[in-house]
C-alpha positions as a Python dict, from the first residue, in 0.01 Angstrom:
ca = {
    (1, 'X'): (0, 0, 0),
    (2, 'X'): (135, 342, -92),
    (3, 'X'): (170, 615, 163),
    (4, 'X'): (-65, 906, 96),
    (5, 'X'): (108, 1244, 79),
    (6, 'X'): (12, 1515, 325),
    (7, 'X'): (-249, 1746, 174),
    (8, 'X'): (-206, 2122, 166),
    (9, 'X'): (-499, 2316, 23),
    (10, 'X'): (-427, 2673, 136),
    (11, 'X'): (-344, 2918, -139),
    (12, 'X'): (-56, 3167, -111),
    (13, 'X'): (155, 2982, 145),
    (14, 'X'): (519, 3084, 129),
    (15, 'X'): (784, 2825, 211),
    (16, 'X'): (1090, 2907, 425),
    (17, 'X'): (1301, 2921, 106),
    (18, 'X'): (1075, 3199, -28),
    (19, 'X'): (894, 2996, -296),
    (20, 'X'): (521, 2924, -314),
    (21, 'X'): (409, 2599, -149),
    (22, 'X'): (251, 2357, -396),
    (23, 'X'): (-106, 2268, -301),
    (24, 'X'): (-172, 1892, -283),
    (25, 'X'): (-499, 1699, -279),
    (26, 'X'): (-571, 1325, -303),
    (27, 'X'): (-871, 1131, -432),
    (28, 'X'): (-929, 766, -347),
    (29, 'X'): (-1022, 507, -607),
    (30, 'X'): (-1392, 512, -698),
    (31, 'X'): (-1520, 229, -914),
    (32, 'X'): (-1302, 200, -1226),
    (33, 'X'): (-1138, 541, -1177),
    (34, 'X'): (-782, 514, -1041),
    (35, 'X'): (-673, 704, -730),
    (36, 'X'): (-509, 1039, -804),
    (37, 'X'): (-312, 1333, -675),
    (38, 'X'): (-367, 1689, -788),
    (39, 'X'): (-77, 1932, -753),
    (40, 'X'): (-170, 2300, -792),
    (41, 'X'): (48, 2606, -811),
    (42, 'X'): (64, 2800, -485),
    (43, 'X'): (-20, 3134, -646),
    (44, 'X'): (-260, 3048, -931),
    (45, 'X'): (-493, 2774, -1059),
    (46, 'X'): (-251, 2580, -1284),
    (47, 'X'): (-245, 2210, -1197),
    (48, 'X'): (-101, 1866, -1270),
    (49, 'X'): (-316, 1556, -1218),
    (50, 'X'): (-143, 1222, -1154),
    (51, 'X'): (-341, 897, -1160),
    (52, 'X'): (-157, 595, -1022),
    (53, 'X'): (-185, 221, -969),
    (54, 'X'): (55, -67, -913),
    (55, 'X'): (162, -78, -1279),
    (56, 'X'): (217, 283, -1375),
    (57, 'X'): (137, 652, -1370),
    (58, 'X'): (-70, 882, -1587),
    (59, 'X'): (54, 1239, -1559),
    (60, 'X'): (-172, 1495, -1729),
    (61, 'X'): (-292, 1228, -1973),
    (62, 'X'): (51, 1077, -2051),
    (63, 'X'): (70, 708, -1951),
    (64, 'X'): (395, 538, -1860),
    (65, 'X'): (540, 267, -1640),
    (66, 'X'): (680, 369, -1304),
    (67, 'X'): (1027, 272, -1425),
    (68, 'X'): (989, 497, -1732),
    (69, 'X'): (877, 796, -1521),
    (70, 'X'): (1171, 738, -1283),
    (71, 'X'): (1416, 750, -1574),
    (72, 'X'): (1266, 1081, -1689),
    (73, 'X'): (1198, 1262, -1361),
    (74, 'X'): (1479, 1159, -1123),
    (75, 'X'): (1747, 1352, -1318),
    (76, 'X'): (1526, 1662, -1315),
    (77, 'X'): (1495, 1633, -938),
    (78, 'X'): (1874, 1590, -913),
    (79, 'X'): (1835, 1240, -769),
    (80, 'X'): (2087, 982, -888),
    (81, 'X'): (1926, 670, -1033),
    (82, 'X'): (1989, 362, -824),
    (83, 'X'): (1979, 26, -1000),
    (84, 'X'): (1848, -129, -677),
    (85, 'X'): (1557, 118, -660),
    (86, 'X'): (1238, -85, -644),
    (87, 'X'): (872, 5, -654),
    (88, 'X'): (646, -135, -386),
}
């Protein structure tokens, strides 16, 4: 079972580093619809919706395996890829 991220729904929250805090909300699975996270900008209404299950992720309508998303996003987050990194 995945750990659910802490939600933050307040708009215009400034982080200690001076940037806007990203707003986070979570929806549980309902029927055939996969569970999802919505990440919204801290200062406007722009958003990214991520649906997830055990096999993969759909980020703003783009489907991919978890492994594929790791290969794409970890370098952007300045996280070194670890061959032993596993998905639970």
